[in-house]
N, C-alpha and C positions, 0 to 999 in steps of 0.2 A: 518723619520730613514731610511736608506738602506741598503738591505739583498744582500750579494753578495755571488755568486755559480759559480763555473764553467763552461762554457759551453763545453762540449764535442765536438759537431759538428763543432764549428768553433773557439774554442780557445779564443772566445770571453768573457765579463762577462754578465752574467745575473743579472740586477738591478730591484730589485722591488722598485718600487716609488709610492708614495701616491698622488702627485699631489700637485699643488700649492695652498695652504691655509693656515689658521691658523696665531697667531701672528706673525711667525716668518719669514713670506715674504709678508709683509704689504708693500705698495709702495704708499706714501702719499695718504692722507685724507682717511686711512682705507682701501684701494683697495689692492687685492691680486695681485701678477706679476703671469702672464703665461708667460714663454719661448717658443718662436717657433724657431725650429732650422732651420738652411738652408744648405744644402751641396753643391757646384757647383765647376766647376774650375774657380777660381778667378785669377789665374795666369797661366802663358802658353799659348801653340797654340790656346785653344778652350776658351781663358777668354773673349772674345768679347761676347759670349753667356752666359758665367757665370755671367758676371759681369751685363749683362742686367736682368737676373733670380735674383741675389743679389737685385739691385735696387728696382726691382719691387714688391719684398717679403718686402722690407723694406717700399715702398708706401703704400701698403695693411695694414700694423702693424700701420703706423703712421696714417692712415685715420680712422682706428677702434679707435685708442684712441681718436683722435679728437671728433670724434662722439660720443663718450661713447658708442662703440656697445654693450660691454657686461656690463652691469651694477655692479660695485664693481671689476671689472677687468682691470688693465693694462697689455697691451701686450709689450714685448721685443723681438726683434730678434738676434739670436747668429749665425752669417754667420761662415761658416768655408770653407777653402778650400782645394778641394779634388786631385785637380790637374789633374783631369780626370784618378786618378789611384784606380783601386779597392782595394787594400790594405788599401790606403790612406781615401778611402770612409769609409771600416769599421772600421778604427780607429776613425772616426769622428762620426758613429753612436754609437760607444760604450762610446765614450766620452759625446755625448748629453743623450745617456739614463741614466748616471750614475747622472745627475742633475736633480732632482726631480722636478723642476719646467716645465722641457721641456714636452709638452702635444702632441707636433707634430712636425715633421721634412718635410720641402719642399726641394725636391730634389730626386734624382741626375740628371744632365744632361746626363751623360751615362747611357745606359742599364746594360754594363759590370759592371760600379759601383753599380748599383742598387743590383745586384745579390749577390754581397758581402755586402750589408747592410740590406737586408730583413730579414736575418735568426736573425740578432741582434734586430730588428724592433719588430719581432714575440714573441721573447723571452721576452721582455720587454714590451708587449703591447702597443707599443709606433706607432701611425699614422705614416706612411712614404708616402708622396704623390708627384707623379713627374708631371712637367709641361710639360716633355719634352720626356721620356722612351716610346718608342714604339715597343720594342721586345714581341712579345704574351707570350713566357714562363712566363714571370714576373706574368702575371694574371690568365694564364690558363691552365698552367702546359707545362712539356715537350711534351706532348702527342697531344697536340692541333690540328696537323695537321692530325690525324686519328679522329679527333673529339670527342676524350676523353679528354672533358674540365674540368679540379678540379682546384680549387683555392688554390695554394699552401699556399699563406701567406694572412691571412685575415686582418692582419694590414695596408697592402699594397692598396693604389689607383693612379691613376692618371688622368690627363685631356687631354692628350694627346691620339688620336687614335693610334692602333696599326699598324705593318708593314703589317700584314695580309689585311690590309684595305688599307693602303698608299701604299706600293708596288703593291696590284692589281689596284689602280687608276692609278699609274704610268704607268704601262702596257698598260692599257685600254687605256689611255689618249695617248699615243704614237702610237696605233693601230690606233684608231679611230680620233683622233683629227689632230695628227701631218701627220698621213697617211704614216707611215715608215711600212717597211716590214721585214727589218733584223736589229737584234741588237748584238751589242758585249757589254758582259757583264763582269763587274771587280767589286770585293770588296776586301775590306781591311783587312778579317779575324777575324775582332771584332765580337763581338755579334750582334751589330747594323747592319752593313754593310752587313755580311752573310745574315741574315734573311731578310732584305729590298732587295738584290738582287735576291733572291732566291724568294721572292714573287712576284718582277716584271717578271721574267723567268716564270716562273707558268702560270700568267696571259697571258703574250703577247702569250706564244706558244699556250695556250690554244684557245686563240682567230685567231691564223691562222699565229702568226708571227716567224721567222726564227732564232735561236741563231747562230750567226756567229761563236761565238767561247768565250770562258770563261778563265779568267784570275783570279791569286789571288796574291795581293800585300800585303805589309808591310806598316801599317799606318804612319811609319816613313819614307820611301821611298820618295824621292824627283827627283830621276834619273829614268826615263822611257823609256829608248831607247828601251830597248828589248820589253815593252808592246807595243810601239809606232811601232814598225817593224810588230808585230802580228795583231795589228787593221788595219793597211793600207794595209796588204795582204789581208784581210779578208773584207774589203770594205762594212762595213757595213753603215746603213742609220743611224744610233743613237749608242753612245757609253753608257751605263748604269754603274754607281757608286756607288755602296753601300760602303759608308763610310763617311767622314767629310772635312770640306774644306780646312784645311792645306796641305791635300795630293791631294785633286781634284783639286784646285787651277792650282798647278803645272804641275798636269796630264794633265789637258785641254790646256795648253798653248803648251805643248810638243807635244801632238798630232797635233795641228793646226801648227806647227812650221814644223813637219815632214810629213805635205803633207795630215792628215786626215781632210775631209770637213765635215763629218759628226757632230753635236753637241752632247756634253757631257749632259748627266741628271742624277741628283741624288734626294736625297729626304731632308728632313729639316735638315740634318747632313751639308748640301752643302748650305741651305739657310740662308746666312750670307753677309753682307757688307765686310766682309773680303775676301770672295771669290773673288769679282772681284778686290780687292785690290792686290790678290795674282796673278793675272790672267790678262794680257794684252789682252788677246783675249779672253775675256769671252761673247763678244758681240753674241748673239744667242743660248746661253745655259742654259739650263733648270733646274730648281728643283722645288720639290714639297714641302708643309709643311702643319702640321695639323691647321685646322682651316680656317677661311678666314681673309685677312688681316684685323689687327683691324685699320686700317685708312678707311676701308670700311664699318665698321660698327658703327651705330648708339649707340649701346651700348658701345662702347670703347671710345666715344667722351669726357667723363669726366677723364676716365684714362690717354688720351694722354694730355688733359691739366693739369691735377695734376702732370703727371712725369715732364712735361715742367717747371710746376710751383717750382717742388722740386729741380731743379738745378743740377740734375745729368749730370757729365759731359759724362757718356757713353749713347750708345743708349740702348732703351729698346730690341732690337733685335728680334729674331723669336720667343722668347717664353715670352715675357714681360707680354702679357694679360693672358696665361694659366698659369703663375706665381701667377698673383694677384689673379687669380681665385683659384689656389691650397692652397694660404695663407688664403684667404678668406674662404674657404672650412672648414678648421681647425677653424678658428673664429667662424663662425656657429655652429658647432660640439661644441665648448666650450661653447655657447652662449646657446644652447640645455641643456646641461648638468645641466648649473649654473641655467637655469631656471626650470629646472626639479626637484632640489633639494632645493627649498627655498632662491634662489639666492647666495649659497655659493657653492665652490667645494667640491665634495664627497670625501671621503678616497680614492676611486679607480677611480679617476679622468680618468686617463690613458685609461681605460679599457670604461670606458663609453663614451669617446669621440671618440674611435675605432666603439663601437657600433651606436654612433651618427651619425658617417658619413657615413655610410650605409644610412641614410635617409636624408641627407642634399639635400637640391634642393632651388636654388636660380639664379635671374638672373644677371648672369656674364659679365665681359668684354668680352669674347667671346662667349656668349649667354648662353642659360639654361643650368644650371650647374646640375648634377645628375649621379650617379653611379650605374650600372648594379651589378648583384650577384656575378661578379668576381672582381669588383672593377674598373671597366674601365670605361672611360666618355661613355654616351649617344649619345654624339656628334662625328658622324664619316664625319664631314665635311672636305675636303682637298682640296687645292687650288694649280694650277699648275703657275709657274712663268719662266719668261723670261727673261734674261740678255738685256737690251735694253737702249742703250746711258750712261752706266755705273751707271745703277740702275735696281734692280729686279723689275719687271712689271707684276702684275696679270693677268692671261690670261684666265684662267677657274676654278671656284670653284663648289663642288658637295657634295653632300652625298653617301657616297660609302658603301653599305652594302652587303658583299660578302656573309654572312652566317646570320643564323638565330639564336643568343644565348639564346633567351628567354625559 
């Protein structure tokens, strides 16, 4: 039974769901069905990343079912397209929350979309875990920069480390490894891009680097003539972009065409094969991404082999491994709840799954999986990549811990 009440803060619906159990939701051979929702941009400019997320989550669900990972439970994936739009993400969260069989949601890709989904997740005791969100505010509150860290949404988790870590890693890598002294910083005015650029700027400046100039662009811009002129006049050693590949690809090419010799650097939003497709002059550009490349991890060999064997048309892209781990986290939380309730799902399954998520630990595709008191991954590994001969090549990986959150 669903109980609907109006949520004043978001205009969404609060839905009290009992979880997947009983005779009305049996799935063959007396098994109960647990639905794992997924929210990602599977159409539009960011669909390369979104489709990799969807496919990797499906693979985790399929593997769990084949292995009988949770006795008496069959998992099903319900994937929804958010088109990288916050309002659509909120609608998707509300729709998934309305299904009593949904005990957790994987996604979204974009931090700005996550902000629109978190309240719905909290109001409905529904686990939301992202393989890609990096904005610190999502887990540590708006005053994290003042070290007043408070977890605003106890139902939210992520397997990607934050921009406080990633942006600082980028700043330190530029200063110490690339040996650059002067940077021009551009952001796309979105939640993710602004936060990443700010973190890069703070760390680079702290180490002694000079900020030659800053600029804000729209994520929909594709004509950067005015920006190119300003950057060229500033003569930086590197241009840092806080944003995603649909804009950074054309920006990089126009910078090179305009006579700027400095490479473009960005974060995980830039780390996609589509960045290179959009940019004929991508050679030498840099991007960071969370974790180590799965191709270099012994723990990811099975994932890579299974993904290939599954016959997905699209690449798993930057977040394939972390998506698999996010989905598996929900599966392991469900397993804890079922095993602790005589092999059945309890009436308050969603609440218990959230509680179990805080205690989940396992060896995942991307390495050891666990969450701290904020719901952040304890894995702070970051990798720097450079475009070389039409491909992203890993250059350096390290754990980066800028602060102690213990």
